[in-house]
C-alpha positions, 0 to 999 in steps of 0.5 A: 408981820414983817417987823415981827419976823425981822425981830424973830430972825435977829433973836435967832441970830443972837442965840446962835452967836451966844451959843457959838461964843459959849462953845468957843469958851468951852473949847478954849477952857478945855484946851487950857486945861489940857495944856495945863495938865502934863503926865510925866513918866517915871523915868522923866523929869520936866524943868519948869521956867516961869517967864524965863526964870528957872523954877526947878524940876517936877515929876513923875506923875500929873503936874499942873502949869500955866501954859502962857507963863510957864515953859517945860523942858523934858529930861530923860533920866535913863542911862544912855550912851554916846558912840565916839567914832574912830579917833586917831591918836599918837602914842608915846613912841610916835605910833598912830592908832585909831580908837573908837569907844562908847560913853555911858552916862545918865542925868542925875540933876535935870535942872543942871543938865538944861541950864549948865550945858547947851549941847551935852552930846557935842561937849562930851564927844569933844572932851572925850576925844581930847582926853583920849589923845592926852591919855594915849600920848603918855602910853607906849604902843605895846602897853596901850594894847594891854591897858584897856581897863586902865585907859577906860578908868582914866577916861571915865574919871576925867569925863566925870570930873567935868560932867559932874557940874552939868548934872550928868554922871558918866557911869562907864567908858568902854574902848571897842577897838584899837587899830594900829597901823598895818605894818605894826599889825604885821610885826605884831603877828610875826612877834606872836608867831615867834612867841608861840613857837618859843613857848612850844619849844620851851614846853617840849624841852620841859616835857623832855626834861621831866621825862628824863627826870622821871626815867632817872628817878625810876632807874634809881628807885629800881636800883635801890629796890634791886640792891635792897632785894640783894641785901635781903637775899644776902642776909637770908643766905647768911642767916641760913648758912649761920643756922646750917653751921650751927646745926653742923657744929651742934651735930659734930659736938654731939658726935664728939661727945658720943665718941668721947663717952665711948672712948672712956670705956675702951682699954689699951688692948682695944686701942692696940687692936685698932692700931694693928688694923690701921697698920694692916690697912697701910700695908695693903696700900700701894704707897712706898712711904709711910708716916708713923706717929710719934706714939708708934714707939709706945704702941710697939712697947704696949704690943710687946707687953701684951704678947708677953702677958699672953705667953705667960698665960699660955705657960701656966698650968690650968687649974682644976676648977673642981674641988678636991 
């Protein structure tokens, strides 16, 4: 009985040991499977090394590796930025300025970004600062403040030339602040104030000049319109005088025509009577001097003839109109 119970206990122990070994094997197998399967996101890549040798980059999705012989290094492909703190640089005219800027970059070759450079961040910051000092040293202070875009372009181009072999693309460089010395800032403020005052004076002078020009133009136009009005008025007055004189002359011509027509039917006796009436009017005048026309002598002769004819008519016997 005792021997059989011992055999039974030994078999139980063997069973539990075997079960433990099976469970351990399952756990190890699951761990190996879990370590062999990797899920790579869309914006990630993994660089695979097999016994230290580069085997290339993989991803995205699920990849299978051998944990013991393979090693993976994850690389983020999203665009990132480096913040370069204030760096002191000397301009071409020996003015110290503090400049800080941002570097935007993204990985385009995951394998090169791991194999070709050890610390991309430190290398980029060091390269950017030395490049910045070289660029700023060729530009005067006055131009430095107005050439941000040009400096950004130069920095981006030079950084990209170096980082290209690292599998990294510098997409942009942005200068955030350029801080000149305090005395230079005060001088710039004074210069800006003087420039604004000058612009105000120039603007005021231009306004006064334009106002004077407009007033002169208005006065000239008014004088032109007034002269034109006077000319039109004079033309109308002259035209009216012309029409009036034409009508007067026409009336006078018609009167003369009527007088001439009536004068053709007047005989010498009537003219003599008119002269006598005129002499009568002259005699009634208080004047002491009289002017007679040269035709007065012929008038006297005619009057004499008229008197003689009248006397002869009176001396003649009247004929009896009745028939004998």
